[in-house]
A tleap script that builds the chain and sets N, CA, C and O, in Angstrom:
source leaprc.protein.ff14SB
mol = sequence {
  NMET SER GLN THR PRO PHE ARG ILE ASP PRO
  SER PRO GLY SER SER MET GLY PRO SER THR
  LEU THR GLU ALA GLU ALA PHE THR THR ASP
  ASP THR THR GLU LEU ASN HIE THR HIE PHE
  ALA THR ALA ASP GLU SER VAL LEU THR GLY
  THR TRP GLU CYS ALA PRO CYS ARG GLU GLU
  ILE ASP ALA TYR PRO VAL HIE GLU MET MET
  THR VAL VAL GLU GLY HIE LEU ARG LEU THR
  HIE PRO ASP GLY LYS ILE GLU GLU PHE GLY
  PRO GLY ASP THR PHE PHE ILE ALA LYS GLY
  ALA PRO VAL ILE TRP GLU ILE THR LYS ARG
  LEU ARG LYS ILE TYR MET ILE VAL CGLU
}
set mol.1.N position { 67.260 34.194 -269.788 }
set mol.1.CA position { 66.955 34.006 -268.388 }
set mol.1.C position { 68.250 33.867 -267.593 }
set mol.1.O position { 69.325 33.634 -268.147 }
set mol.2.N position { 68.118 34.013 -266.315 }
set mol.2.CA position { 69.245 33.989 -265.406 }
set mol.2.C position { 69.964 32.634 -265.408 }
set mol.2.O position { 69.330 31.583 -265.497 }
set mol.3.N position { 71.276 32.677 -265.308 }
set mol.3.CA position { 72.079 31.463 -265.194 }
set mol.3.C position { 72.482 31.213 -263.744 }
set mol.3.O position { 73.192 30.249 -263.459 }
set mol.4.N position { 72.036 32.069 -262.829 }
set mol.4.CA position { 72.366 31.897 -261.424 }
set mol.4.C position { 71.254 31.132 -260.725 }
set mol.4.O position { 70.091 31.223 -261.119 }
set mol.5.N position { 71.608 30.375 -259.681 }
set mol.5.CA position { 70.579 29.641 -258.934 }
set mol.5.C position { 69.537 30.601 -258.350 }
set mol.5.O position { 69.837 31.755 -258.045 }
set mol.6.N position { 68.319 30.101 -258.204 }
set mol.6.CA position { 67.247 30.934 -257.645 }
set mol.6.C position { 66.251 30.053 -256.918 }
set mol.6.O position { 66.126 28.861 -257.196 }
set mol.7.N position { 65.546 30.665 -255.983 }
set mol.7.CA position { 64.506 29.970 -255.231 }
set mol.7.C position { 63.217 30.029 -256.042 }
set mol.7.O position { 62.874 31.076 -256.591 }
set mol.8.N position { 62.502 28.906 -256.118 }
set mol.8.CA position { 61.213 28.872 -256.811 }
set mol.8.C position { 60.120 29.141 -255.793 }
set mol.8.O position { 59.947 28.383 -254.839 }
set mol.9.N position { 59.392 30.213 -255.999 }
set mol.9.CA position { 58.290 30.595 -255.113 }
set mol.9.C position { 57.033 29.871 -255.582 }
set mol.9.O position { 56.565 30.122 -256.693 }
set mol.10.N position { 56.472 28.974 -254.758 }
set mol.10.CA position { 55.286 28.225 -255.190 }
set mol.10.C position { 54.003 29.054 -255.203 }
set mol.10.O position { 52.951 28.566 -255.615 }
set mol.11.N position { 54.089 30.300 -254.755 }
set mol.11.CA position { 52.930 31.210 -254.760 }
set mol.11.C position { 53.327 32.512 -255.431 }
set mol.11.O position { 53.435 33.538 -254.759 }
set mol.12.N position { 53.549 32.496 -256.757 }
set mol.12.CA position { 54.036 33.698 -257.428 }
set mol.12.C position { 53.026 34.839 -257.518 }
set mol.12.O position { 53.332 35.895 -258.072 }
set mol.13.N position { 51.823 34.632 -256.977 }
set mol.13.CA position { 50.832 35.707 -256.877 }
set mol.13.C position { 50.461 36.342 -258.194 }
set mol.13.O position { 50.049 35.658 -259.131 }
set mol.14.N position { 50.610 37.664 -258.268 }
set mol.14.CA position { 50.137 38.418 -259.429 }
set mol.14.C position { 50.908 38.108 -260.705 }
set mol.14.O position { 50.477 38.502 -261.789 }
set mol.15.N position { 52.040 37.412 -260.604 }
set mol.15.CA position { 52.782 37.076 -261.826 }
set mol.15.C position { 52.205 35.852 -262.537 }
set mol.15.O position { 52.678 35.477 -263.610 }
set mol.16.N position { 51.184 35.230 -261.943 }
set mol.16.CA position { 50.501 34.109 -262.610 }
set mol.16.C position { 49.652 34.698 -263.741 }
set mol.16.O position { 48.930 35.675 -263.544 }
set mol.17.N position { 49.750 34.089 -264.927 }
set mol.17.CA position { 48.966 34.544 -266.067 }
set mol.17.C position { 48.113 33.418 -266.614 }
set mol.17.O position { 48.301 32.259 -266.245 }
set mol.18.N position { 47.177 33.746 -267.490 }
set mol.18.CA position { 46.290 32.727 -268.073 }
set mol.18.C position { 47.079 31.634 -268.796 }
set mol.18.O position { 48.118 31.890 -269.404 }
set mol.19.N position { 46.557 30.418 -268.714 }
set mol.19.CA position { 47.118 29.267 -269.411 }
set mol.19.C position { 45.974 28.581 -270.144 }
set mol.19.O position { 44.821 28.657 -269.720 }
set mol.20.N position { 46.296 27.914 -271.239 }
set mol.20.CA position { 45.249 27.266 -272.046 }
set mol.20.C position { 45.615 25.828 -272.396 }
set mol.20.O position { 45.319 25.363 -273.496 }
set mol.21.N position { 46.253 25.127 -271.474 }
set mol.21.CA position { 46.629 23.736 -271.735 }
set mol.21.C position { 45.442 22.785 -271.645 }
set mol.21.O position { 45.429 21.740 -272.295 }
set mol.22.N position { 44.450 23.145 -270.843 }
set mol.22.CA position { 43.300 22.279 -270.597 }
set mol.22.C position { 42.143 22.646 -271.519 }
set mol.22.O position { 41.740 23.806 -271.597 }
set mol.23.N position { 41.616 21.640 -272.216 }
set mol.23.CA position { 40.463 21.868 -273.095 }
set mol.23.C position { 39.251 22.270 -272.256 }
set mol.23.O position { 39.071 21.755 -271.153 }
set mol.24.N position { 38.428 23.173 -272.756 }
set mol.24.CA position { 37.263 23.687 -272.017 }
set mol.24.C position { 36.336 22.570 -271.551 }
set mol.24.O position { 35.803 22.626 -270.443 }
set mol.25.N position { 36.142 21.556 -272.394 }
set mol.25.CA position { 35.215 20.473 -272.034 }
set mol.25.C position { 35.780 19.531 -270.970 }
set mol.25.O position { 35.055 18.678 -270.458 }
set mol.26.N position { 37.065 19.674 -270.630 }
set mol.26.CA position { 37.674 18.811 -269.614 }
set mol.26.C position { 37.350 19.264 -268.189 }
set mol.26.O position { 37.433 18.469 -267.252 }
set mol.27.N position { 36.983 20.528 -268.023 }
set mol.27.CA position { 36.682 21.032 -266.681 }
set mol.27.C position { 35.424 20.354 -266.150 }
set mol.27.O position { 34.457 20.144 -266.882 }
set mol.28.N position { 35.456 20.018 -264.867 }
set mol.28.CA position { 34.356 19.260 -264.269 }
set mol.28.C position { 33.472 20.107 -263.355 }
set mol.28.O position { 32.532 19.591 -262.750 }
set mol.29.N position { 33.765 21.397 -263.253 }
set mol.29.CA position { 32.929 22.335 -262.495 }
set mol.29.C position { 32.762 23.588 -263.348 }
set mol.29.O position { 33.320 23.680 -264.441 }
set mol.30.N position { 32.002 24.539 -262.851 }
set mol.30.CA position { 31.835 25.801 -263.574 }
set mol.30.C position { 33.114 26.628 -263.591 }
set mol.30.O position { 33.263 27.526 -264.421 }
set mol.31.N position { 34.025 26.336 -262.692 }
set mol.31.CA position { 35.301 27.043 -262.620 }
set mol.31.C position { 36.226 26.507 -263.710 }
set mol.31.O position { 36.515 25.311 -263.749 }
set mol.32.N position { 36.684 27.381 -264.583 }
set mol.32.CA position { 37.596 26.981 -265.656 }
set mol.32.C position { 38.934 27.730 -265.554 }
set mol.32.O position { 39.622 27.939 -266.553 }
set mol.33.N position { 39.281 28.123 -264.336 }
set mol.33.CA position { 40.512 28.874 -264.121 }
set mol.33.C position { 41.736 27.989 -264.333 }
set mol.33.O position { 41.820 26.878 -263.809 }
set mol.34.N position { 42.671 28.500 -265.104 }
set mol.34.CA position { 43.954 27.841 -265.330 }
set mol.34.C position { 45.013 28.926 -265.444 }
set mol.34.O position { 44.899 29.822 -266.280 }
set mol.35.N position { 46.047 28.850 -264.602 }
set mol.35.CA position { 47.074 29.886 -264.540 }
set mol.35.C position { 48.463 29.267 -264.601 }
set mol.35.O position { 48.650 28.108 -264.230 }
set mol.36.N position { 49.432 30.038 -265.068 }
set mol.36.CA position { 50.807 29.562 -265.145 }
set mol.36.C position { 51.777 30.713 -264.891 }
set mol.36.O position { 51.492 31.871 -265.195 }
set mol.37.N position { 52.916 30.364 -264.334 }
set mol.37.CA position { 54.045 31.295 -264.227 }
set mol.37.C position { 55.298 30.511 -264.553 }
set mol.37.O position { 55.591 29.522 -263.881 }
set mol.38.N position { 56.046 30.922 -265.564 }
set mol.38.CA position { 57.285 30.264 -265.931 }
set mol.38.C position { 58.417 30.887 -265.136 }
set mol.38.O position { 58.653 32.092 -265.215 }
set mol.39.N position { 59.123 30.057 -264.365 }
set mol.39.CA position { 60.265 30.538 -263.577 }
set mol.39.C position { 61.541 30.524 -264.404 }
set mol.39.O position { 62.405 31.384 -264.231 }
set mol.40.N position { 61.664 29.547 -265.308 }
set mol.40.CA position { 62.860 29.418 -266.139 }
set mol.40.C position { 62.504 28.668 -267.407 }
set mol.40.O position { 61.700 27.736 -267.386 }
set mol.41.N position { 63.107 29.080 -268.508 }
set mol.41.CA position { 62.960 28.386 -269.793 }
set mol.41.C position { 64.258 28.514 -270.559 }
set mol.41.O position { 64.852 29.591 -270.600 }
set mol.42.N position { 64.705 27.422 -271.170 }
set mol.42.CA position { 65.848 27.514 -272.064 }
set mol.42.C position { 65.403 28.268 -273.318 }
set mol.42.O position { 64.206 28.416 -273.566 }
set mol.43.N position { 66.361 28.737 -274.096 }
set mol.43.CA position { 66.040 29.520 -275.288 }
set mol.43.C position { 65.099 28.785 -276.235 }
set mol.43.O position { 64.228 29.405 -276.847 }
set mol.44.N position { 65.265 27.470 -276.361 }
set mol.44.CA position { 64.406 26.696 -277.259 }
set mol.44.C position { 63.185 26.102 -276.539 }
set mol.44.O position { 62.399 25.369 -277.138 }
set mol.45.N position { 63.038 26.427 -275.254 }
set mol.45.CA position { 61.932 25.954 -274.409 }
set mol.45.C position { 61.867 24.431 -274.309 }
set mol.45.O position { 60.797 23.868 -274.079 }
set mol.46.N position { 63.004 23.768 -274.480 }
set mol.46.CA position { 63.030 22.315 -274.310 }
set mol.46.C position { 63.090 21.933 -272.831 }
set mol.46.O position { 62.822 20.787 -272.470 }
set mol.47.N position { 63.443 22.894 -271.981 }
set mol.47.CA position { 63.421 22.719 -270.531 }
set mol.47.C position { 62.665 23.903 -269.942 }
set mol.47.O position { 62.982 25.060 -270.220 }
set mol.48.N position { 61.664 23.598 -269.126 }
set mol.48.CA position { 60.843 24.642 -268.493 }
set mol.48.C position { 60.639 24.299 -267.030 }
set mol.48.O position { 60.547 23.125 -266.670 }
set mol.49.N position { 60.569 25.307 -266.195 }
set mol.49.CA position { 60.139 25.106 -264.829 }
set mol.49.C position { 59.203 26.249 -264.465 }
set mol.49.O position { 59.404 27.392 -264.873 }
set mol.50.N position { 58.176 25.918 -263.690 }
set mol.50.CA position { 57.210 26.943 -263.343 }
set mol.50.C position { 56.221 26.469 -262.309 }
set mol.50.O position { 56.355 25.392 -261.730 }
set mol.51.N position { 55.225 27.301 -262.094 }
set mol.51.CA position { 54.113 26.994 -261.208 }
set mol.51.C position { 52.850 27.032 -262.047 }
set mol.51.O position { 52.636 27.973 -262.810 }
set mol.52.N position { 52.014 26.014 -261.911 }
set mol.52.CA position { 50.769 25.895 -262.681 }
set mol.52.C position { 49.643 25.639 -261.702 }
set mol.52.O position { 49.800 24.891 -260.738 }
set mol.53.N position { 48.505 26.268 -261.957 }
set mol.53.CA position { 47.322 26.096 -261.116 }
set mol.53.C position { 46.124 25.845 -262.021 }
set mol.53.O position { 45.989 26.468 -263.074 }
set mol.54.N position { 45.250 24.921 -261.598 }
set mol.54.CA position { 44.106 24.586 -262.436 }
set mol.54.C position { 42.925 24.125 -261.590 }
set mol.54.O position { 43.087 23.458 -260.568 }
set mol.55.N position { 41.732 24.502 -262.047 }
set mol.55.CA position { 40.475 24.077 -261.431 }
set mol.55.C position { 40.254 22.589 -261.718 }
set mol.55.O position { 40.938 22.021 -262.569 }
set mol.56.N position { 39.318 21.956 -261.029 }
set mol.56.CA position { 39.039 20.537 -261.263 }
set mol.56.C position { 38.738 20.228 -262.737 }
set mol.56.O position { 37.993 20.944 -263.406 }
set mol.57.N position { 39.341 19.141 -263.212 }
set mol.57.CA position { 39.161 18.715 -264.601 }
set mol.57.C position { 39.511 17.238 -264.706 }
set mol.57.O position { 40.058 16.641 -263.779 }
set mol.58.N position { 39.180 16.663 -265.862 }
set mol.58.CA position { 39.497 15.254 -266.124 }
set mol.58.C position { 39.847 15.110 -267.600 }
set mol.58.O position { 39.083 15.525 -268.471 }
set mol.59.N position { 41.010 14.519 -267.872 }
set mol.59.CA position { 41.457 14.312 -269.244 }
set mol.59.C position { 42.018 12.909 -269.411 }
set mol.59.O position { 42.786 12.433 -268.575 }
set mol.60.N position { 41.634 12.256 -270.486 }
set mol.60.CA position { 42.232 10.978 -270.856 }
set mol.60.C position { 43.345 11.295 -271.840 }
set mol.60.O position { 43.091 11.775 -272.945 }
set mol.61.N position { 44.574 11.025 -271.435 }
set mol.61.CA position { 45.739 11.384 -272.233 }
set mol.61.C position { 46.337 10.107 -272.808 }
set mol.61.O position { 46.840 9.258 -272.073 }
set mol.62.N position { 46.278 9.981 -274.136 }
set mol.62.CA position { 46.799 8.782 -274.804 }
set mol.62.C position { 48.318 8.682 -274.705 }
set mol.62.O position { 48.865 7.590 -274.554 }
set mol.63.N position { 48.997 9.827 -274.792 }
set mol.63.CA position { 50.459 9.862 -274.708 }
set mol.63.C position { 50.853 11.198 -274.094 }
set mol.63.O position { 50.704 12.243 -274.728 }
set mol.64.N position { 51.357 11.169 -272.859 }
set mol.64.CA position { 51.756 12.408 -272.187 }
set mol.64.C position { 52.765 13.116 -273.084 }
set mol.64.O position { 53.689 12.475 -273.585 }
set mol.65.N position { 52.612 14.424 -273.300 }
set mol.65.CA position { 53.395 15.111 -274.326 }
set mol.65.C position { 54.844 15.432 -273.978 }
set mol.65.O position { 55.622 15.757 -274.875 }
set mol.66.N position { 55.234 15.353 -272.699 }
set mol.66.CA position { 56.576 15.735 -272.260 }
set mol.66.C position { 56.996 14.849 -271.086 }
set mol.66.O position { 56.171 14.147 -270.502 }
set mol.67.N position { 58.276 14.888 -270.750 }
set mol.67.CA position { 58.753 14.318 -269.485 }
set mol.67.C position { 58.505 15.405 -268.438 }
set mol.67.O position { 58.916 16.550 -268.626 }
set mol.68.N position { 57.836 15.055 -267.338 }
set mol.68.CA position { 57.518 16.090 -266.351 }
set mol.68.C position { 57.623 15.564 -264.931 }
set mol.68.O position { 57.063 14.523 -264.586 }
set mol.69.N position { 58.358 16.314 -264.115 }
set mol.69.CA position { 58.417 16.056 -262.681 }
set mol.69.C position { 57.628 17.170 -262.012 }
set mol.69.O position { 57.779 18.342 -262.356 }
set mol.70.N position { 56.776 16.793 -261.043 }
set mol.70.CA position { 55.888 17.761 -260.395 }
set mol.70.C position { 55.889 17.572 -258.893 }
set mol.70.O position { 56.067 16.462 -258.390 }
set mol.71.N position { 55.688 18.676 -258.182 }
set mol.71.CA position { 55.444 18.642 -256.745 }
set mol.71.C position { 54.139 19.376 -256.496 }
set mol.71.O position { 53.982 20.527 -256.903 }
set mol.72.N position { 53.205 18.716 -255.830 }
set mol.72.CA position { 51.914 19.328 -255.515 }
set mol.72.C position { 52.111 20.285 -254.344 }
set mol.72.O position { 52.632 19.905 -253.295 }
set mol.73.N position { 51.685 21.531 -254.538 }
set mol.73.CA position { 51.747 22.553 -253.495 }
set mol.73.C position { 50.406 22.613 -252.764 }
set mol.73.O position { 50.361 22.659 -251.535 }
set mol.74.N position { 49.311 22.612 -253.538 }
set mol.74.CA position { 47.949 22.640 -252.993 }
set mol.74.C position { 47.062 21.766 -253.865 }
set mol.74.O position { 47.338 21.578 -255.050 }
set mol.75.N position { 46.002 21.234 -253.281 }
set mol.75.CA position { 45.005 20.505 -254.046 }
set mol.75.C position { 45.207 19.015 -254.067 }
set mol.75.O position { 45.915 18.442 -253.239 }
set mol.76.N position { 44.552 18.394 -255.056 }
set mol.76.CA position { 44.542 16.931 -255.134 }
set mol.76.C position { 44.446 16.491 -256.585 }
set mol.76.O position { 43.698 17.067 -257.375 }
set mol.77.N position { 45.214 15.462 -256.925 }
set mol.77.CA position { 45.249 14.910 -258.279 }
set mol.77.C position { 45.156 13.399 -258.203 }
set mol.77.O position { 45.774 12.769 -257.345 }
set mol.78.N position { 44.381 12.822 -259.105 }
set mol.78.CA position { 44.264 11.370 -259.226 }
set mol.78.C position { 44.746 10.976 -260.621 }
set mol.78.O position { 44.292 11.533 -261.621 }
set mol.79.N position { 45.661 10.020 -260.684 }
set mol.79.CA position { 46.130 9.479 -261.961 }
set mol.79.C position { 45.689 8.026 -262.056 }
set mol.79.O position { 45.882 7.246 -261.123 }
set mol.80.N position { 45.098 7.672 -263.184 }
set mol.80.CA position { 44.697 6.289 -263.422 }
set mol.80.C position { 45.531 5.755 -264.576 }
set mol.80.O position { 45.568 6.335 -265.662 }
set mol.81.N position { 46.200 4.633 -264.314 }
set mol.81.CA position { 47.051 4.006 -265.316 }
set mol.81.C position { 46.216 3.069 -266.194 }
set mol.81.O position { 45.106 2.698 -265.811 }
set mol.82.N position { 46.730 2.683 -267.360 }
set mol.82.CA position { 45.982 1.800 -268.266 }
set mol.82.C position { 45.529 0.487 -267.628 }
set mol.82.O position { 44.504 -0.067 -268.027 }
set mol.83.N position { 46.281 -0.021 -266.635 }
set mol.83.CA position { 45.901 -1.270 -265.979 }
set mol.83.C position { 44.856 -1.058 -264.883 }
set mol.83.O position { 44.471 -2.004 -264.196 }
set mol.84.N position { 44.395 0.195 -264.720 }
set mol.84.CA position { 43.378 0.506 -263.728 }
set mol.84.C position { 43.934 0.964 -262.383 }
set mol.84.O position { 43.178 1.409 -261.519 }
set mol.85.N position { 45.255 0.859 -262.199 }
set mol.85.CA position { 45.872 1.299 -260.944 }
set mol.85.C position { 45.653 2.807 -260.792 }
set mol.85.O position { 45.851 3.576 -261.732 }
set mol.86.N position { 45.241 3.210 -259.587 }
set mol.86.CA position { 44.999 4.620 -259.288 }
set mol.86.C position { 46.036 5.092 -258.278 }
set mol.86.O position { 46.287 4.434 -257.268 }
set mol.87.N position { 46.632 6.241 -258.568 }
set mol.87.CA position { 47.544 6.886 -257.624 }
set mol.87.C position { 46.983 8.265 -257.318 }
set mol.87.O position { 46.482 8.956 -258.205 }
set mol.88.N position { 47.071 8.660 -256.043 }
set mol.88.CA position { 46.547 9.960 -255.633 }
set mol.88.C position { 47.674 10.782 -255.035 }
set mol.88.O position { 48.531 10.264 -254.319 }
set mol.89.N position { 47.660 12.082 -255.344 }
set mol.89.CA position { 48.721 12.979 -254.919 }
set mol.89.C position { 48.127 14.232 -254.288 }
set mol.89.O position { 47.141 14.786 -254.774 }
set mol.90.N position { 48.748 14.664 -253.198 }
set mol.90.CA position { 48.328 15.869 -252.498 }
set mol.90.C position { 49.541 16.701 -252.120 }
set mol.90.O position { 50.655 16.399 -252.549 }
set mol.91.N position { 49.340 17.746 -251.319 }
set mol.91.CA position { 50.429 18.650 -250.955 }
set mol.91.C position { 51.667 17.923 -250.442 }
set mol.91.O position { 51.596 17.073 -249.554 }
set mol.92.N position { 52.806 18.288 -251.035 }
set mol.92.CA position { 54.087 17.710 -250.649 }
set mol.92.C position { 54.508 16.512 -251.476 }
set mol.92.O position { 55.674 16.119 -251.434 }
set mol.93.N position { 53.588 15.919 -252.229 }
set mol.93.CA position { 53.930 14.758 -253.061 }
set mol.93.C position { 54.652 15.196 -254.328 }
set mol.93.O position { 54.269 16.170 -254.975 }
set mol.94.N position { 55.702 14.460 -254.668 }
set mol.94.CA position { 56.453 14.687 -255.902 }
set mol.94.C position { 56.355 13.420 -256.738 }
set mol.94.O position { 56.493 12.311 -256.221 }
set mol.95.N position { 56.114 13.593 -258.050 }
set mol.95.CA position { 55.991 12.444 -258.940 }
set mol.95.C position { 56.451 12.811 -260.339 }
set mol.95.O position { 56.673 13.981 -260.649 }
set mol.96.N position { 56.590 11.793 -261.177 }
set mol.96.CA position { 57.109 11.958 -262.534 }
set mol.96.C position { 56.217 11.221 -263.513 }
set mol.96.O position { 55.754 10.115 -263.231 }
set mol.97.N position { 55.976 11.835 -264.666 }
set mol.97.CA position { 55.277 11.174 -265.768 }
set mol.97.C position { 56.207 11.228 -266.984 }
set mol.97.O position { 56.661 12.305 -267.371 }
set mol.98.N position { 56.485 10.084 -267.576 }
set mol.98.CA position { 57.357 10.015 -268.744 }
set mol.98.C position { 56.600 10.383 -270.011 }
set mol.98.O position { 55.408 10.107 -270.145 }
set mol.99.N position { 57.304 11.004 -270.925 }
set mol.99.CA position { 56.737 11.334 -272.232 }
set mol.99.C position { 56.221 10.058 -272.887 }
set mol.99.O position { 56.911 9.039 -272.915 }
set mol.100.N position { 54.997 10.126 -273.416 }
set mol.100.CA position { 54.401 8.984 -274.097 }
set mol.100.C position { 53.525 8.115 -273.217 }
set mol.100.O position { 52.811 7.249 -273.723 }
set mol.101.N position { 53.566 8.330 -271.903 }
set mol.101.CA position { 52.784 7.491 -270.988 }
set mol.101.C position { 51.289 7.781 -271.134 }
set mol.101.O position { 50.883 8.943 -271.138 }
set mol.102.N position { 50.469 6.737 -271.254 }
set mol.102.CA position { 49.021 6.946 -271.256 }
set mol.102.C position { 48.539 7.074 -269.807 }
set mol.102.O position { 48.994 6.341 -268.929 }
set mol.103.N position { 47.617 8.008 -269.564 }
set mol.103.CA position { 47.148 8.236 -268.198 }
set mol.103.C position { 45.828 9.005 -268.218 }
set mol.103.O position { 45.576 9.807 -269.118 }
set mol.104.N position { 45.004 8.751 -267.227 }
set mol.104.CA position { 43.829 9.597 -267.006 }
set mol.104.C position { 44.224 10.555 -265.889 }
set mol.104.O position { 44.580 10.139 -264.787 }
set mol.105.N position { 44.152 11.832 -266.195 }
set mol.105.CA position { 44.572 12.915 -265.302 }
set mol.105.C position { 43.305 13.547 -264.751 }
set mol.105.O position { 42.500 14.079 -265.515 }
set mol.106.N position { 43.116 13.498 -263.435 }
set mol.106.CA position { 41.905 14.056 -262.840 }
set mol.106.C position { 42.238 14.907 -261.620 }
set mol.106.O position { 42.682 14.397 -260.591 }
set mol.107.N position { 42.018 16.204 -261.753 }
set mol.107.CA position { 42.173 17.120 -260.626 }
set mol.107.C position { 40.840 17.129 -259.892 }
set mol.107.O position { 39.817 17.515 -260.456 }
set mol.108.N position { 40.855 16.702 -258.631 }
set mol.108.CA position { 39.614 16.618 -257.866 }
set mol.108.C position { 39.440 17.804 -256.914 }
set mol.108.O position { 38.341 18.050 -256.417 }
set mol.109.N position { 40.524 18.534 -256.665 }
set mol.109.CA position { 40.493 19.751 -255.852 }
set mol.109.C position { 41.527 20.689 -256.455 }
set mol.109.O position { 42.655 20.275 -256.720 }
set mol.110.N position { 41.155 21.958 -256.679 }
set mol.110.CA position { 42.044 22.925 -257.343 }
set mol.110.C position { 43.504 22.604 -257.049 }
set mol.110.O position { 43.912 22.503 -255.892 }
set mol.111.N position { 44.280 22.446 -258.111 }
set mol.111.CA position { 45.668 22.005 -258.013 }
set mol.111.C position { 46.623 23.159 -258.274 }
set mol.111.O position { 46.442 23.932 -259.214 }
set mol.112.N position { 47.629 23.262 -257.437 }
set mol.112.CA position { 48.778 24.128 -257.714 }
set mol.112.C position { 49.999 23.226 -257.612 }
set mol.112.O position { 50.179 22.518 -256.621 }
set mol.113.N position { 50.835 23.259 -258.646 }
set mol.113.CA position { 52.026 22.412 -258.678 }
set mol.113.C position { 53.209 23.222 -259.168 }
set mol.113.O position { 53.068 24.193 -259.911 }
set mol.114.N position { 54.373 22.791 -258.729 }
set mol.114.CA position { 55.639 23.269 -259.301 }
set mol.114.C position { 56.078 22.168 -260.244 }
set mol.114.O position { 56.020 20.988 -259.899 }
set mol.115.N position { 56.518 22.549 -261.433 }
set mol.115.CA position { 56.870 21.530 -262.430 }
set mol.115.C position { 58.218 21.808 -263.063 }
set mol.115.O position { 58.703 22.940 -263.076 }
set mol.116.N position { 58.814 20.740 -263.589 }
set mol.116.CA position { 59.962 20.835 -264.477 }
set mol.116.C position { 59.678 19.922 -265.648 }
set mol.116.O position { 59.433 18.727 -265.481 }
set mol.117.N position { 59.716 20.497 -266.829 }
set mol.117.CA position { 59.409 19.790 -268.073 }
set mol.117.C position { 60.659 19.710 -268.935 }
set mol.117.O position { 61.409 20.677 -269.072 }
set mol.118.N position { 60.864 18.526 -269.516 }
set mol.118.CA position { 61.924 18.334 -270.502 }
set mol.118.C position { 61.256 17.715 -271.717 }
set mol.118.O position { 60.583 16.690 -271.608 }
set mol.119.N position { 61.439 18.330 -272.860 }
set mol.119.CA position { 60.817 17.820 -274.099 }
set mol.119.C position { 61.643 16.706 -274.685 }
set mol.119.O position { 61.284 16.152 -275.724 }
savepdb mol mol.pdb
quit
């Protein structure tokens, strides 16, 4: 991949391809659309940045699998922490989830986010 700086387009359009990160039973509507576009990846994929879009779903995650910083482009996400605290995120919000963090992840309105993942 390119070593030169580049602008990340939050609407990569036709370059979005199918993604399978979300289990089928996690979707909360008949829509099970999940798409991804990788903007950059290191050779070993320990660092990734891209745009991800997903239909409404709900997952209880015992340990978040990666360190991830995200910015919501469209939609709405609700995170519930183990102590019951709820945080809600919408367009323009940027947040971080540390690897290993337990969380309930609930997309309540089709979500499009830009992400950076570090394993």
